[in-house]
All heavy atoms as an XYZ file, in Angstrom:
963
protein
N      26.014    175.299    107.006
C      26.511    174.296    107.929
C      27.009    174.988    109.196
O      27.898    175.827    109.151
C      27.646    173.513    107.260
C      28.409    172.634    108.218
S      29.663    171.630    107.428
C      30.993    172.785    107.311
N      26.419    174.668    110.326
C      26.816    175.266    111.597
C      28.179    174.727    112.027
O      28.420    173.530    111.983
C      25.786    174.968    112.670
N      29.040    175.627    112.419
C      30.343    175.227    112.935
C      30.165    174.837    114.403
O      30.649    173.817    114.845
C      31.370    176.359    112.781
C      32.676    175.987    113.431
C      31.589    176.668    111.317
N      29.428    175.678    115.146
C      29.066    175.317    116.512
C      27.978    176.250    117.013
O      27.783    177.346    116.494
C      30.282    175.329    117.449
C      30.650    176.683    117.981
C      30.148    177.128    119.199
C      31.495    177.516    117.281
C      30.485    178.374    119.690
C      31.841    178.751    117.764
C      31.332    179.191    118.975
N      27.268    175.779    118.024
C      26.307    176.627    118.726
C      26.511    176.412    120.214
O      27.019    175.368    120.638
C      24.871    176.299    118.312
O      24.530    175.003    118.712
N      26.127    177.412    120.983
C      26.364    177.330    122.422
C      25.303    178.106    123.175
O      24.910    179.202    122.757
C      27.747    177.900    122.749
C      28.102    177.813    124.213
C      29.502    178.308    124.490
C      29.834    178.099    125.971
N      31.148    178.604    126.294
N      24.861    177.533    124.285
C      23.994    178.251    125.207
C      24.926    179.015    126.140
O      25.850    178.441    126.725
C      23.082    177.276    125.974
C      22.148    176.597    124.969
C      22.302    178.013    127.046
C      21.330    175.470    125.532
N      24.699    180.313    126.248
C      25.633    181.196    126.936
C      25.594    181.050    128.452
O      24.536    180.910    129.054
C      25.357    182.644    126.553
C      25.449    182.951    125.059
C      25.089    184.400    124.794
C      26.843    182.641    124.530
N      26.789    181.132    129.033
C      26.971    181.145    130.481
C      27.377    182.554    130.897
O      27.601    183.413    130.052
C      28.050    180.141    130.881
C      27.653    178.717    130.552
C      28.803    177.781    130.830
N      28.358    176.409    130.654
C      28.479    175.478    131.573
N      29.070    175.735    132.713
N      28.039    174.252    131.348
N      27.545    182.760    132.183
C      27.847    184.104    132.678
C      29.145    184.664    132.092
O      29.176    185.803    131.626
C      27.915    184.115    134.209
C      28.047    185.531    134.745
C      27.903    185.620    136.252
O      27.587    184.599    136.902
O      28.114    186.722    136.772
N      30.207    183.889    132.090
C      31.483    184.370    131.529
C      31.328    184.708    130.047
O      31.908    185.674    129.566
C      32.594    183.323    131.724
O      32.764    183.094    133.123
C      33.914    183.794    131.133
N      30.515    183.922    129.325
C      30.288    184.172    127.901
C      29.605    185.519    127.657
O      29.794    186.131    126.619
C      29.408    183.072    127.290
C      30.043    181.688    127.370
O      31.275    181.585    127.244
O      29.289    180.724    127.551
N      28.797    185.967    128.597
C      28.059    187.217    128.395
C      28.806    188.436    128.928
O      28.473    189.558    128.568
C      26.668    187.175    129.065
O      26.829    186.980    130.471
C      25.817    186.076    128.468
N      29.818    188.229    129.766
C      30.496    189.366    130.387
C      31.937    189.586    129.921
O      32.415    190.707    129.908
C      30.480    189.216    131.898
C      29.075    189.239    132.477
C      29.101    189.395    133.954
C      27.770    189.358    134.630
N      26.667    189.981    134.020
N      32.636    188.503    129.526
C      34.063    188.641    129.239
C      34.477    188.089    127.884
O      35.064    188.779    127.076
C      34.885    187.950    130.328
C      34.730    188.563    131.687
C      35.592    187.850    132.687
C      35.410    188.466    134.065
N      36.244    187.838    135.053
N      34.221    186.810    127.655
C      34.709    186.135    126.450
C      33.842    184.913    126.199
O      33.185    184.415    127.109
C      36.164    185.728    126.632
C      36.346    184.714    127.742
C      37.806    184.500    128.104
N      37.913    183.834    129.395
C      37.961    184.457    130.553
N      37.928    185.768    130.609
N      38.055    183.777    131.674
N      33.890    184.437    124.971
C      33.134    183.238    124.613
C      34.097    182.071    124.464
O      34.967    182.082    123.585
C      32.376    183.453    123.295
C      31.611    182.241    122.770
C      30.433    181.915    123.682
C      31.129    182.491    121.353
N      33.970    181.075    125.315
C      34.766    179.853    125.170
C      34.180    179.058    124.015
O      32.970    178.866    123.942
C      34.709    179.020    126.445
O      35.290    179.727    127.506
N      35.041    178.623    123.117
C      34.583    177.886    121.934
C      35.249    176.515    121.898
O      36.330    176.325    122.452
C      34.858    178.670    120.623
C      34.120    179.993    120.630
C      36.330    178.900    120.409
N      34.609    175.541    121.237
C      35.222    174.209    121.156
C      36.511    174.217    120.334
O      36.655    175.011    119.396
C      34.149    173.356    120.482
C      33.106    174.277    119.978
C      33.313    175.614    120.591
N      37.415    173.341    120.670
C      38.695    173.251    119.964
C      38.478    172.996    118.475
O      39.191    173.529    117.636
C      39.595    172.170    120.598
C      40.041    172.624    121.985
C      40.804    171.868    119.732
C      40.801    171.592    122.774
N      37.463    172.222    118.125
C      37.208    171.920    116.703
C      36.878    173.180    115.895
O      37.017    173.181    114.682
C      36.110    170.872    116.564
C      34.768    171.288    117.064
C      33.727    170.161    116.896
N      32.582    170.316    117.738
C      31.624    171.210    117.564
N      31.679    172.046    116.566
N      30.596    171.275    118.392
N      36.458    174.262    116.568
C      36.168    175.527    115.887
C      37.432    176.089    115.224
O      37.356    176.751    114.196
C      35.594    176.530    116.889
C      35.229    177.862    116.306
C      34.303    177.970    115.277
C      35.790    179.028    116.798
C      33.947    179.207    114.754
C      35.437    180.270    116.288
C      34.518    180.355    115.253
N      38.593    175.799    115.789
C      39.853    176.313    115.238
C      40.076    175.867    113.793
O      40.628    176.604    112.989
C      41.035    175.876    116.107
C      41.081    176.449    117.518
C      42.225    175.819    118.305
C      41.206    177.961    117.485
N      39.638    174.640    113.456
C      39.823    174.122    112.092
C      39.057    174.918    111.053
O      39.416    174.915    109.879
C      39.389    172.663    112.014
C      40.309    171.725    112.738
C      39.827    170.328    112.607
N      38.565    170.239    113.366
C      38.007    169.130    113.770
N      38.536    167.988    113.465
N      36.899    169.135    114.476
N      37.988    175.582    111.460
C      37.159    176.316    110.505
C      37.596    177.771    110.334
O      37.080    178.478    109.470
C      35.694    176.268    110.934
O      35.533    176.963    112.146
N      38.529    178.225    111.140
C      38.992    179.615    111.067
C      40.123    179.785    110.063
O      40.769    178.815    109.675
C      39.470    180.070    112.448
C      38.397    180.196    113.514
C      39.036    180.544    114.851
C      37.360    181.230    113.127
N      40.386    181.045    109.673
C      41.577    181.283    108.838
C      42.817    180.818    109.602
O      42.801    180.775    110.836
C      41.594    182.809    108.661
C      40.203    183.262    108.965
C      39.644    182.269    109.949
N      43.885    180.484    108.903
C      45.087    179.990    109.591
C      45.735    181.059    110.472
O      45.715    182.243    110.146
C      46.012    179.582    108.449
C      45.485    180.268    107.238
C      44.033    180.524    107.459
N      46.277    180.621    111.582
C      47.022    181.508    112.466
C      48.372    181.789    111.826
O      48.963    180.895    111.221
C      47.251    180.835    113.820
C      46.036    180.785    114.704
C      44.879    180.132    114.295
C      46.047    181.373    115.952
C      43.769    180.066    115.104
C      44.936    181.317    116.779
C      43.792    180.665    116.351
N      48.868    183.011    111.961
C      50.202    183.329    111.454
C      51.233    182.609    112.311
O      51.008    182.372    113.503
C      50.442    184.838    111.490
C      49.579    185.573    110.495
C      49.844    187.059    110.513
C      48.942    187.731    109.500
N      48.954    189.166    109.606
N      52.350    182.270    111.720
C      53.405    181.541    112.414
C      53.776    182.246    113.720
O      54.074    183.435    113.722
C      54.636    181.402    111.512
C      55.739    180.503    112.035
C      55.241    179.078    112.225
C      56.914    180.500    111.084
N      53.703    181.525    114.814
C      54.059    182.070    116.119
C      52.952    182.852    116.803
O      53.103    183.275    117.942
N      51.838    183.039    116.134
C      50.738    183.806    116.714
C      49.776    182.878    117.442
O      49.603    181.721    117.088
C      49.989    184.556    115.608
O      48.856    185.208    116.147
N      49.148    183.420    118.464
C      48.139    182.641    119.181
C      46.752    183.275    119.022
O      45.827    182.979    119.784
C      48.519    182.496    120.664
C      48.459    183.791    121.413
N      47.368    184.161    122.144
C      49.344    184.801    121.516
C      47.581    185.345    122.679
N      48.769    185.747    122.313
N      46.594    184.141    118.006
C      45.302    184.787    117.771
C      45.082    184.998    116.276
O      46.029    185.172    115.518
C      45.243    186.130    118.500
N      43.798    184.963    115.882
C      43.423    185.232    114.508
C      42.132    186.063    114.526
O      41.276    185.857    115.382
C      43.244    183.933    113.693
C      42.075    183.106    114.203
C      43.081    184.223    112.216
N      42.040    186.997    113.609
C      40.870    187.853    113.502
C      40.045    187.424    112.294
O      40.603    187.087    111.254
C      41.310    189.337    113.356
O      42.105    189.679    114.498
C      40.115    190.262    113.288
N      38.721    187.435    112.451
C      37.831    187.094    111.340
C      36.548    187.906    111.447
O      36.198    188.389    112.523
C      37.534    185.589    111.314
C      36.696    185.105    112.472
C      35.333    184.904    112.312
C      37.268    184.852    113.709
C      34.553    184.465    113.365
C      36.499    184.406    114.764
C      35.142    184.214    114.588
N      35.881    188.081    110.329
C      34.611    188.813    110.287
C      33.465    187.831    110.160
O      33.573    186.827    109.452
C      34.575    189.774    109.101
C      35.553    190.931    109.265
O      35.802    191.339    110.411
O      36.057    191.421    108.244
N      32.360    188.142    110.825
C      31.135    187.346    110.717
C      29.973    188.316    110.567
O      29.947    189.369    111.201
C      30.949    186.470    111.945
N      29.027    187.953    109.721
C      27.867    188.798    109.450
C      26.663    188.269    110.216
O      26.401    187.066    110.218
C      27.559    188.798    107.934
O      28.751    189.154    107.238
C      26.464    189.774    107.600
N      25.918    189.187    110.858
C      24.737    188.755    111.610
C      23.513    188.687    110.702
O      23.605    188.934    109.495
C      24.496    189.648    112.832
C      24.091    191.082    112.497
O      23.715    191.378    111.347
O      24.139    191.922    113.421
N      22.367    188.379    111.272
C      21.123    188.204    110.517
C      20.682    189.470    109.783
O      19.987    189.400    108.782
C      19.996    187.757    111.457
C      20.217    186.387    112.064
C      19.922    185.271    111.101
O      18.885    185.301    110.435
O      20.748    184.355    111.018
N      21.109    190.625    110.296
C      20.722    191.897    109.676
C      21.742    192.397    108.669
O      21.602    193.471    108.118
C      20.478    192.948    110.759
C      19.288    192.582    111.635
C      19.016    193.630    112.672
C      17.796    193.209    113.487
N      17.509    194.136    114.557
N      22.794    191.622    108.460
C      23.816    191.997    107.491
C      24.956    192.821    108.049
O      25.844    193.239    107.313
N      24.957    193.058    109.362
C      26.040    193.824    109.986
C      27.263    192.934    110.170
O      27.162    191.796    110.646
C      25.606    194.383    111.335
C      26.705    195.170    111.999
C      26.277    195.857    113.256
C      27.512    196.542    113.827
N      27.245    197.421    114.902
N      28.415    193.457    109.789
C      29.677    192.712    109.939
C      30.261    192.969    111.324
O      30.328    194.115    111.784
C      30.662    193.130    108.865
N      30.668    191.895    111.967
C      31.302    191.951    113.280
C      32.699    191.362    113.148
O      32.880    190.327    112.520
C      30.510    191.134    114.292
C      29.150    191.688    114.558
C      27.995    191.406    113.884
C      28.808    192.641    115.550
N      26.967    192.134    114.409
C      27.429    192.901    115.436
C      29.540    193.313    116.541
C      26.763    193.786    116.266
C      28.868    194.192    117.368
C      27.506    194.424    117.231
N      33.684    192.018    113.749
C      35.050    191.512    113.745
C      35.340    190.893    115.100
O      35.191    191.543    116.135
C      36.057    192.642    113.455
O      35.750    193.202    112.178
C      37.483    192.124    113.448
N      35.715    189.624    115.078
C      36.041    188.893    116.303
C      37.494    188.446    116.255
O      38.061    188.252    115.182
C      35.166    187.639    116.436
C      33.696    187.922    116.535
C      32.856    187.634    115.481
C      33.150    188.472    117.685
C      31.494    187.880    115.560
C      31.792    188.726    117.772
C      30.962    188.432    116.717
N      38.059    188.266    117.429
C      39.396    187.688    117.532
C      39.289    186.397    118.323
O      38.732    186.381    119.418
C      40.361    188.635    118.238
C      41.755    188.029    118.406
C      42.721    189.017    119.000
O      42.985    190.045    118.406
N      43.220    188.713    120.186
N      39.806    185.337    117.767
C      39.884    184.056    118.461
C      41.329    183.870    118.905
O      42.251    183.951    118.088
C      39.461    182.907    117.543
S      39.485    181.306    118.385
N      41.514    183.668    120.193
C      42.870    183.461    120.688
C      42.940    182.159    121.471
O      41.927    181.640    121.948
C      43.324    184.640    121.552
O      42.418    184.852    122.613
N      44.147    181.653    121.574
C      44.396    180.405    122.295
C      45.458    180.650    123.351
O      46.169    181.658    123.321
C      44.880    179.298    121.339
O      46.083    179.730    120.708
C      43.830    178.972    120.295
N      45.566    179.711    124.268
C      46.606    179.801    125.291
C      47.982    179.786    124.655
O      48.208    179.108    123.656
C      46.543    178.591    126.214
C      45.395    178.557    127.121
C      45.521    177.321    127.985
N      44.418    177.237    128.907
C      44.215    176.224    129.703
N      45.041    175.194    129.686
N      43.195    176.200    130.511
N      48.896    180.488    125.269
C      50.283    180.441    124.804
C      50.971    179.189    125.340
O      51.908    178.694    124.750
C      51.044    181.680    125.266
C      50.572    182.956    124.604
C      51.381    184.141    125.078
C      50.853    185.416    124.468
N      51.586    186.582    124.930
N      50.480    178.698    126.472
C      51.052    177.511    127.101
C      49.927    176.594    127.555
O      48.781    176.984    127.600
C      51.866    177.892    128.333
C      52.920    178.904    128.089
C      53.506    179.343    129.398
N      54.060    180.680    129.214
C      55.017    181.160    129.943
N      55.518    180.451    130.919
N      55.482    182.347    129.716
N      50.296    175.401    127.921
C      49.299    174.475    128.457
C      49.143    173.251    127.578
O      49.670    173.174    126.478
N      48.361    172.306    128.084
C      48.197    171.033    127.400
C      47.307    171.121    126.169
O      47.470    170.373    125.233
C      47.619    169.998    128.363
C      48.573    169.623    129.465
C      47.956    168.588    130.387
O      46.757    168.511    130.531
N      48.814    167.794    131.020
N      46.340    172.008    126.192
C      45.447    172.159    125.049
C      45.190    173.643    124.816
O      45.356    174.455    125.715
C      44.141    171.371    125.257
C      43.341    171.806    126.447
C      42.296    172.713    126.309
C      43.606    171.321    127.726
C      41.557    173.116    127.390
C      42.861    171.722    128.815
C      41.834    172.611    128.646
O      41.105    173.013    129.714
N      44.779    174.033    123.620
C      44.722    175.451    123.270
C      43.658    176.300    123.979
O      43.850    177.480    124.168
C      44.454    175.451    121.763
C      44.138    174.068    121.376
C      44.522    173.165    122.482
N      42.506    175.731    124.372
C      41.411    176.443    125.025
C      41.063    177.750    124.293
O      41.299    178.848    124.788
C      41.736    176.731    126.487
C      40.513    177.204    127.259
C      40.818    177.442    128.706
C      39.566    177.916    129.410
N      39.793    178.197    130.809
N      40.490    177.658    123.091
C      40.181    178.861    122.314
C      39.027    179.676    122.895
O      38.072    179.127    123.444
C      39.808    178.299    120.937
C      39.388    176.894    121.197
C      40.139    176.429    122.399
N      39.159    180.996    122.776
C      38.122    181.929    123.217
C      37.994    183.071    122.210
O      38.963    183.442    121.555
C      38.415    182.512    124.617
C      38.347    181.452    125.694
C      39.746    183.223    124.662
N      36.784    183.599    122.097
C      36.579    184.822    121.322
C      36.678    185.982    122.287
O      36.010    185.994    123.326
C      35.208    184.840    120.649
C      34.967    183.835    119.537
C      33.626    184.109    118.870
C      36.063    183.873    118.501
N      37.499    186.951    121.947
C      37.702    188.101    122.825
C      37.287    189.374    122.093
O      36.143    189.783    122.186
C      39.161    188.171    123.292
O      40.023    188.104    122.154
C      39.502    187.023    124.227
N      38.181    189.962    121.361
C      37.918    191.242    120.704
C      36.629    191.192    119.888
O      36.417    190.299    119.082
C      39.088    191.624    119.805
C      38.974    193.027    119.252
C      40.188    193.412    118.456
N      41.385    193.322    119.292
C      42.575    192.978    118.825
N      42.735    192.661    117.570
N      43.612    192.938    119.624
N      35.755    192.136    120.152
C      34.498    192.233    119.423
C      33.353    191.459    120.048
O      32.185    191.734    119.777
N      33.659    190.489    120.888
C      32.615    189.634    121.441
C      31.679    190.378    122.397
O      30.454    190.294    122.289
C      33.211    188.403    122.128
C      32.145    187.614    122.820
C      31.970    187.472    124.161
C      31.065    186.916    122.206
N      30.854    186.721    124.413
C      30.279    186.367    123.214
C      30.679    186.704    120.880
C      29.142    185.615    122.964
C      29.541    185.960    120.625
C      28.787    185.423    121.651
N      32.225    191.112    123.369
C      31.387    191.807    124.354
C      30.510    192.854    123.675
O      29.337    193.019    124.025
C      32.248    192.421    125.485
C      31.398    193.272    126.417
C      32.937    191.310    126.275
N      31.030    193.535    122.664
C      30.221    194.516    121.923
C      29.048    193.818    121.236
O      27.921    194.342    121.221
C      31.084    195.244    120.895
N      29.270    192.637    120.689
C      28.203    191.861    120.053
C      27.141    191.488    121.088
O      25.942    191.644    120.860
C      28.787    190.608    119.396
C      27.764    189.718    118.755
C      27.234    190.024    117.511
C      27.326    188.571    119.390
C      26.278    189.212    116.916
C      26.382    187.740    118.808
C      25.849    188.069    117.567
N      27.572    190.997    122.247
C      26.659    190.601    123.318
C      25.796    191.792    123.748
O      24.573    191.673    123.871
C      27.432    190.033    124.528
C      26.536    189.881    125.751
C      28.072    188.699    124.167
N      26.424    192.940    123.954
C      25.678    194.131    124.387
C      24.706    194.600    123.312
O      23.573    194.973    123.609
C      26.644    195.248    124.764
C      27.366    194.976    126.063
C      28.307    196.091    126.420
C      29.017    195.785    127.730
N      29.961    196.824    128.111
N      25.144    194.579    122.066
C      24.295    195.023    120.967
C      23.037    194.162    120.840
O      21.947    194.668    120.585
C      25.076    194.989    119.655
O      24.231    195.228    118.565
N      23.193    192.871    121.038
C      22.075    191.923    120.908
C      21.320    191.725    122.228
O      20.342    190.985    122.287
C      22.576    190.567    120.405
C      23.294    190.624    119.072
C      22.367    191.048    117.965
C      23.084    191.044    116.623
N      22.238    191.499    115.544
N      21.834    192.356    123.304
C      21.236    192.231    124.643
C      21.133    190.765    125.081
O      20.120    190.317    125.601
C      19.874    192.924    124.696
C      19.986    194.408    124.419
C      18.652    195.094    124.449
C      18.904    196.568    124.191
N      17.848    197.244    123.567
N      22.221    190.042    124.836
C      22.243    188.621    125.181
C      22.427    188.439    126.681
O      23.098    189.226    127.347
C      23.365    187.911    124.420
C      23.216    187.909    122.908
C      24.422    187.259    122.251
C      21.935    187.200    122.485
N      21.821    187.376    127.183
C      21.882    187.049    128.605
C      22.227    185.572    128.765
O      22.188    184.806    127.803
C      20.538    187.336    129.269
C      20.117    188.771    129.173
C      18.719    188.991    129.749
O      18.009    188.050    130.083
N      18.328    190.239    129.854
N      22.516    185.204    130.005
C      22.767    183.806    130.323
C      21.554    182.994    129.875
O      20.414    183.377    130.120
C      23.019    183.627    131.839
C      23.095    182.159    132.208
C      24.293    184.358    132.247
N      21.801    181.884    129.179
C      20.722    181.023    128.699
C      20.364    181.259    127.238
O      19.727    180.419    126.616
N      20.755    182.424    126.679
C      20.535    182.668    125.255
C      21.512    181.812    124.464
O      22.430    181.205    125.019
C      20.715    184.148    124.921
C      19.610    185.028    125.522
O      18.547    184.483    125.881
O      19.828    186.248    125.634
N      21.324    181.772    123.158
C      22.125    180.881    122.314
C      22.804    181.670    121.204
O      22.248    182.634    120.688
C      21.192    179.846    121.697
C      21.866    178.725    120.950
C      20.814    177.940    120.189
C      20.755    176.521    120.590
N      19.777    175.755    119.825
N      24.001    181.239    120.849
C      24.730    181.830    119.727
C      25.200    180.700    118.819
O      25.485    179.597    119.279
C      25.908    182.710    120.209
C      26.999    181.881    120.847
C      26.468    183.545    119.098
N      25.237    180.989    117.514
C      25.651    179.986    116.537
C      26.585    180.639    115.524
O      26.314    181.748    115.053
C      24.419    179.427    115.816
C      24.735    178.383    114.781
S      23.255    177.791    113.917
C      22.253    177.222    115.270
N      27.673    179.961    115.201
C      28.581    180.409    114.154
C      28.483    179.439    112.987
O      28.476    178.224    113.179
C      30.026    180.485    114.666
C      30.291    181.720    115.473
C      29.998    181.757    116.824
C      30.803    182.855    114.874
C      30.223    182.897    117.569
C      31.034    184.000    115.610
C      30.740    184.024    116.958
N      28.422    179.991    111.792
C      28.257    179.202    110.574
C      29.339    179.614    109.584
O      29.565    180.806    109.365
C      26.858    179.459    109.961
C      25.776    179.105    110.977
C      26.685    178.685    108.660
C      24.462    179.787    110.749
N      29.984    178.626    108.997
C      30.998    178.877    107.962
C      30.390    178.517    106.613
O      29.821    177.443    106.454
C      32.240    178.025    108.215
C      33.317    178.198    107.170
C      34.500    177.295    107.482
C      35.586    177.398    106.443
N      36.723    176.528    106.737
N      30.531    179.435    105.659
C      30.027    179.179    104.311
C      31.191    179.225    103.335
O      31.993    180.146    103.350
C      29.002    180.246    103.929
C      27.814    180.232    104.857
C      26.538    180.367    104.092
N      25.406    180.103    104.958
C      24.407    180.925    105.136
N      24.378    182.064    104.489
N      23.417    180.600    105.923
N      31.248    178.217    102.476
C      32.291    178.165    101.453
C      31.637    178.257    100.086
O      30.774    177.456     99.751
C      33.083    176.868    101.574
C      33.799    176.744    102.906
C      34.599    175.461    103.029
O      35.401    175.183    102.127
O      34.405    174.762    104.029
N      32.066    179.238     99.294
C      31.559    179.396     97.938
C      32.585    178.771     96.997
O      33.651    179.337     96.754
C      31.343    180.883     97.623
C      30.724    181.102     96.268
O      30.922    180.327     95.334
N      29.969    182.176     96.152
N      32.258    177.609     96.477
C      33.190    176.880     95.606
C      33.451    177.616     94.298
O      34.550    177.559     93.749
C      32.666    175.483     95.313
S      32.557    174.464     96.790
N      32.444    178.326     93.794
C      32.587    179.033     92.519
C      33.612    180.159     92.603
O      34.377    180.381     91.673
C      31.236    179.586     92.067
N      33.628    180.859     93.758
C      34.553    181.994     93.899
C      35.712    181.686     94.841
O      36.574    182.533     95.040
C      33.807    183.238     94.423
O      33.252    182.931     95.711
C      32.718    183.679     93.465
N      35.714    180.493     95.421
C      36.762    180.071     96.370
C      36.875    181.037     97.552
O      37.966    181.330     98.029
C      38.100    179.911     95.665
N      35.726    181.535     98.014
C      35.728    182.438     99.170
C      35.040    181.769    100.359
O      34.192    180.904    100.205
C      35.011    183.762     98.852
O      33.672    183.473     98.442
C      35.729    184.545     97.776
N      35.430    182.212    101.535
C      34.857    181.716    102.778
C      34.261    182.901    103.518
O      34.863    183.967    103.591
C      35.929    181.033    103.642
C      36.431    179.771    102.942
C      35.392    180.709    105.030
C      37.602    179.117    103.623
N      33.072    182.704    104.065
C      32.447    183.741    104.886
C      31.882    183.095    106.142
O      31.667    181.882    106.195
C      31.350    184.466    104.105
O      30.312    183.572    103.765
N      31.667    183.907    107.141
C      31.134    183.432    108.407
C      29.864    184.189    108.736
O      29.738    185.380    108.445
C      32.150    183.646    109.544
C      33.429    182.893    109.330
C      34.492    183.481    108.652
C      33.583    181.593    109.786
C      35.669    182.783    108.441
C      34.749    180.895    109.577
C      35.798    181.502    108.906
O      36.949    180.809    108.691
N      28.928    183.490    109.358
C      27.686    184.082    109.849
C      27.654    183.864    111.354
O      28.162    182.855    111.857
C      26.455    183.401    109.232
C      26.380    183.510    107.736
C      25.774    184.806    107.339
C      25.556    184.854    105.834
N      25.202    186.159    105.378
N      27.046    184.811    112.065
C      26.828    184.652    113.491
C      25.349    184.912    113.752
O      24.783    185.874    113.235
C      27.739    185.580    114.326
C      27.530    187.051    113.991
C      27.550    185.329    115.816
N      24.725    184.017    114.478
C      23.298    184.133    114.766
C      23.096    184.110    116.280
O      23.634    183.234    116.968
C      22.538    182.973    114.135
C      21.048    183.055    114.371
C      20.307    181.838    113.906
N      20.639    181.503    112.537
C      20.360    180.340    111.975
N      19.767    179.388    112.672
N      20.678    180.102    110.731
N      22.318    185.057    116.772
C      21.975    185.100    118.192
C      20.504    184.759    118.342
O      19.680    185.158    117.527
C      22.261    186.494    118.752
N      20.199    184.002    119.383
C      18.823    183.616    119.656
C      18.521    183.812    121.135
O      19.316    183.425    121.987
C      18.582    182.152    119.266
C      18.797    181.882    117.797
C      18.599    180.423    117.419
O      18.519    179.561    118.317
O      18.531    180.147    116.206
N      17.384    184.443    121.417
C      16.955    184.671    122.795
C      16.204    183.447    123.296
O      15.402    182.863    122.573
C      16.029    185.889    122.883
C      16.674    187.203    122.489
C      17.726    187.650    123.458
C      17.122    188.298    124.677
N      18.131    188.714    125.657
N      16.459    183.090    124.536
C      15.749    181.974    125.153
C      14.300    182.385    125.405
O      14.033    183.490    125.870
C      16.419    181.583    126.465
N      13.360    181.509    125.073
C      11.944    181.722    125.365
C      11.663    180.979    126.663
O      11.745    179.750    126.712
C      11.049    181.189    124.230
C      11.373    181.919    122.930
C       9.576    181.321    124.600
C      10.721    181.305    121.714
N      11.370    181.744    127.710
C      11.184    181.139    129.025
C       9.765    181.376    129.534
O       9.212    182.455    129.353
C      12.183    181.727    130.027
C      13.616    181.389    129.698
C      14.570    181.930    130.723
C      15.991    181.543    130.362
N      16.947    182.008    131.341
N       9.228    180.341    130.156
C       7.939    180.430    130.820
C       8.133    179.873    132.229
O       8.547    178.718    132.390
C       6.851    179.650    130.053
C       6.699    180.230    128.645
C       5.526    179.698    130.815
C       5.762    179.471    127.750
N       7.883    180.715    133.202
C       8.088    180.350    134.606
C       9.501    179.832    134.846
O       9.710    178.870    135.579
C       7.043    179.319    135.072
C       5.632    179.812    134.972
C       4.745    179.205    134.094
C       5.191    180.888    135.733
C       3.438    179.648    133.992
C       3.881    181.339    135.630
C       3.006    180.722    134.764
N      10.470    180.439    134.181
C      11.872    180.096    134.380
C      12.393    178.928    133.564
O      13.585    178.667    133.547
N      11.514    178.205    132.886
C      11.941    177.061    132.086
C      12.070    177.489    130.611
O      11.218    178.195    130.096
C      10.936    175.919    132.199
N      13.137    177.068    129.968
C      13.372    177.405    128.564
C      12.586    176.445    127.678
O      12.730    175.232    127.794
C      14.870    177.352    128.221
O      15.559    178.279    129.056
C      15.114    177.715    126.758
N      11.759    177.025    126.779
C      10.949    176.214    125.891
C      11.422    176.256    124.443
O      10.909    175.545    123.603
C       9.471    176.658    125.952
C       8.785    176.145    127.163
C       8.785    176.882    128.333
C       8.164    174.916    127.161
C       8.169    176.410    129.471
C       7.534    174.426    128.287
C       7.540    175.179    129.458
N      12.375    177.094    124.150
C      12.892    177.202    122.800
C      13.668    178.499    122.662
O      13.962    179.182    123.638
N      13.974    178.835    121.409
C      14.771    180.021    121.120
C      14.169    180.773    119.960
O      13.624    180.168    119.039
C      16.213    179.625    120.804
C      16.911    179.007    121.994
C      16.852    177.639    122.217
C      17.576    179.800    122.905
C      17.461    177.068    123.321
C      18.187    179.242    124.016
C      18.115    177.878    124.214
O      18.718    177.339    125.315
N      14.276    182.106    120.017
C      13.767    182.965    118.940
C      14.939    183.758    118.364
O      15.745    184.336    119.124
C      12.712    183.919    119.476
N      15.033    183.775    117.038
C      16.101    184.549    116.400
C      15.928    186.026    116.723
O      14.830    186.525    116.792
C      16.065    184.364    114.882
C      16.523    183.019    114.450
C      16.583    182.961    112.949
N      16.902    181.621    112.523
C      17.031    181.276    111.269
N      16.860    182.145    110.314
N      17.332    180.039    110.961
N      17.055    186.674    116.863
C      17.037    188.125    117.119
C      17.144    188.836    115.791
O      17.962    188.555    114.978
C      18.196    188.528    118.047
C      18.045    187.836    119.396
C      18.245    190.027    118.205
C      19.165    188.087    120.343
């Protein structure tokens, strides 16, 4: 079950990934008074990536972003503006464990128009 997917913008490829507020519900709980949580996600090749999701300390809404680990993931996958990323949460009821997957997809472009995406 996909938690969310996003077509990347310039800020997403250079600094941080802005994520929807609903993504916060699928993450491990934040420690009391903390505005950040760290979690691991495994890519298609089985490599584990550690990401940090942080929220604003002040303001009307939390505005969550992935920071730590995100730029390294982008560089490793050679992601560019227009490519797509997807986060998936898996719950194993038998063992009561939760795991996360991260999938990157390159935009397939012909004459500048995107016709689909290919898994990396």
